[in-house]
N, C-alpha and C positions, 0 to 999 in steps of 0.2 A: 415724603415724610409727613406724618399727621401734624396738623397745626395745634400748637398750644394756645387755646382760645382765652385763657384767663386774663392776659394782659389787655386783650381787646374788650372783654367783658367789663374790666375796670374802667376802661375809657368810656364805654357806653353808659355805665351806671353814673359816672362822675360828671357828665355833661348833659345839657338840656336840649339844645338846638343842633339839628343835623341837616346837612345837604348830601344827597345820594346822587351820583353821576355814573354814567358808563360811556361807552365808546360811540364814535359816529357811526351812522347807519346801524342802529341797534337791532340785534336779532332777539329771538325769544329767550336766549339764555341771559342776555343783558336786561331786558324788560322784566322777565319773570324774577330774576334775582333781586332787582331793585324794588319790585313790588313786595316780594317776600320779606326783604330786610326792613322795608318801611313798616310793614305790619308788625314785625317783631318789636321794633322801636316804639311804635305807637301803643303797643300793649304795655310797654313799660312807662307810659305817660310822657313820651318824648314829643317834641315838635319836629316834623320831618317835612322837607320839601325834596322833590326829585327834579333835577335840572339836567338836561342832556344837550350835547352839541347838535343833535339832529332831532327831527320830529319822529314820533312813533309811526312805523309803517302801518298802513290801514288794516292789513290782515292780522296785526297784533293788537288791534284796539280792544279786543275782548279781554285782554289781560289787564287793561286799565279802564274799566267801564265808567269811572267817574272823572276821567281826564286829569289825573293828578300830575302827569309828567309834563313839564314845561320845557321849552327850548330856549337856550340862551340867546338873547337878542330880540326875542319876541315876547315882550311883556315882562322879561326878567333881565335886568342890567347886570354887568359884571359886578358893580358895587353891591347890589342886592344879593347876588350869589355868594359874595364874600362875607356877608353878614350872618355868620353862624359860628357855633362853637367847634364843630367837627365836620370835615368834608370827607365823605367816604366814596372811594372810587372802586367800582365793581366791574369785574370781567375784563379788565385791561390794566396794563401798567406801561403803556406806550404813549409818548407825547403825540406821535403821528395820529393815533386813534382818538385823541381828545380835541384836536383842532380848536374850535372857538372857545373851548373852556380852558385852554392852556393859560391864557392871561389871568383868568380867575385863580387858577391853582398856583401861579407864580407869584400872585400879589396878596392872596388871602392871609389874614392873620390866624386863620383857623388851624387846628390840628388836622393833618392829613393822614388818611388811613386807606391802604389798597387791600382789597380782597380779590385774589386772582388765581387762575389755574394755568395761565399760559407760560410757556418756556421763555419767550422773548421778554425782555424788560428794560425799561429805562429808569434813571434815577429821578423820581418825582418829588423827592423831598418828603416822602411819606413813610410811615411805619407800615411794613409789608406783612400781610398774613396771606402766604402763598403756598399752594400744594399743587405742583404740576402733575401729580398722579391722579388728581380728581378729574372725573369725566366732564364736569361742567361747573361753572361757578355756582349754579343752583345747588349742587351737592354740598358745597362749602357753606352756603347760607343755611341749609338744613342742619348741618352739623354744628353751626353756631347756635342755632335755635335749640337743639337737643342739649348742648352744653349749658345753655341758659335756662333749660326746662320750661321753654316757652312753646306752646302748641300753635301752629298756624291755624287760621280759620279756613273753611273750605275754599274760599276765594283765594287766599294766599297759597294754600296747597295746590290749587289749580295753576296759579302762575309759576310756582316752583317746579311742578311736574312737567309743565311745557318747557321750562328752561332745560331740564335734564333730557327730556325726550328728543328735543330738537338738536341738541349738541351731540347726541349719540346716534343721530339718524334713525330715530324711534328704536333705539337699543340694538342696532345692527352693526355699529361701528367697532373696531378693535378696542376702543377705550372703555367698553362696557365690561364691568367686573362685578363681583359679589357685592361690593360696596354700593355700586350704582343701583342695582336691583333692590337691595335692601332699603335704600333711601327712597326709591320709587314706591316701594311697598308701604313704607311709613307715611308717605304723602297720601296714598290711597286710603289708608286707615284714618286719615284726617280730612277726607272729604273730596279728594281729587277724583275726577271721573275720566278715565283714559279715553273712552269712546267719545265723550263730548269734546274733549280737547283735540283729538285727532280730527274730528269733523270740522271744528273751527279752523284748524291749521291747514288741512289738506283736501277738504271736500267743499270748499267754497270759492273755487277758482272763478275769476272773471273770464268772459270770452277773450278780452284783450290779453290776459295772461297766457291762455292756451295757444292764442295765435303766435305770441312772442316765442313760446316754447317750441312750437312746431317750426318756426323759421330758424331758431338757433339749432335745434336738433338735426335739421336738414343740412347744415353746414359743418357739422363735427367731422374732424379729420384725425388720423392716427399718424404720429411722427416717430422718427428714430427707430424705423423697423417695427413699428406697432407697439412700442413701449409706452408712448405717451398719447393720451387723448387730448384733443384741443378744440375749444369752442370760443366764439366771440360774440359780442353784442355791440352794435354801433348805436350812436345816439338816434340815428334815423329810424332805427328799429322800434324805439320807444314812440317816436312821433308817429310813425305810420301804423302801429298796432294799438296805440293808446294805452300800452302797458305802463306800469310803475317800475322804477329801478328795483324795488324790493322783490318784484316778480322773477328776478333772475336767481333768487335763493335756491340752492340745492341743484341748480343746473350742472355745475361742475361735476357733481357725483355721477350724473349720467354718463360722462366720458369714461368712468371707471366700470361701467357695466359691459364695455367692449372687451371681449375675451382677449387676453394677452397683454392688456395694458397694466402698467405698474404705477403710473402717476397720471395726473391730469391738471390741465390749466384752463381757466376761462378768463378772458380779457373783456372788461365792460367799459366802454367809452362813456365818460361823464359829461355833463353840460359844461363843465369848466375846461373841457378838452383833455383833462387828465384821464388816466386809464387805471381803473381798479382791476387788480389781478388776484385771483383766488387760486391757491395750489392745493392739490391733494396727493397723497401717497398711500400705498397699501403694502409697501415693502420697506426695506432699510433706507430708502432715500429720504434724507432729512430736508423737507421743503421749508422748514423754518429758516435754515441756514441760506437758502436761496432768497427768501423774502427779506431777510435781514440786510442783504446786499443793497436793497432799495428803501431802506428805512422802515420796513414793515417787520412782520414776525407772527408768532402765534405758536402752534404746536409742531411737532416733528412731522406728523402726518396730515395736518391742515393748517394752512397759513395764508396770510394776504399781505398785499402791498399796494401802494399807490405810486404810479409813475407819471412823469410829465408827458404830454403829447408831443407831436401828433401820434395818432394811433399806430400807423405803420412803423414809426420809429420805436415805440414802446414794445410792439409785437416782436420786432427783430431782436431787441434787447433781451426780452424774455426768452425767446427761443434759443439764443446763444447761451444764456445762463443755465437753462434746463439741459441743453446738450452737454455742457461741461459737467453739470452734476451727475447726469446719468452715466457719462463716461467714467468719472471718477468712482461712482458706486460700482459700476461693472468691473472696473480693473481692481477694486479692492475686495470683490467678492471672492470667497475661496473656491477652488475648482470643484466642479461637480463630481 
């Protein structure tokens, strides 16, 4: 359902100081949406800071060339983050995804606003502007800009285009629709250059990243009669290849390139010994419901969760949960 933007527009006009935040381990949709929203607000003469629970991955630094984004706890205290009129949360409405920012959001006197497109949701005590039919948070930020009649600069259009392009798998995922492509075209008309953005995102791999991918691809397996593709990354893989955790981005989608697979899972061991799990589906299997069992969530076809270690235990838990979900979907499917 389309968002009625006027209540948010009123909030933005009525306040002076803003903090923008997104989820832990931010992707291009998170970073791009934050930078785009920051630009909109600054064009209105507002004071804006971007404070995240995680550092920006190196491969996304081009979206924030002046290093505007700060990490909570590194030069920004909880008290400093609370010192604002409005705290805007973009591309998530999950406590688990906010980690170190949770205390800020629980104690801040600021008005809290969520702009999100994910199905899964917690009650953050915020006013929600949510549309789960949007392909990316970047689409929503663009629609807000259009409603406010504010044109992004070429730099802001670049960030927003990257947000949308990455969350749609460069426009190849099922979430792409006419609305998505019209928004992308609007950004191109405002200065976004798709060829440059693609080069920055996908044609600047480090040797360490390629070695990690080779290692992970070599161990992909298919499970449950070929229905699910599975891959995993251990902490020692990062240590031995020199790769960065963000280098695992998009690897889960490689599992869906195997003929016959309907869903995919990748498990990534963290330094904390927790295990990050990414789920993908290309059928009626709702992986958000699986992720929600473990405090995670996301979209029906793309979700994530964080499980406690050790790795073998987390893997067994996920395998069982996916087996049950696949069996339930199979039994519920109408006969051919």
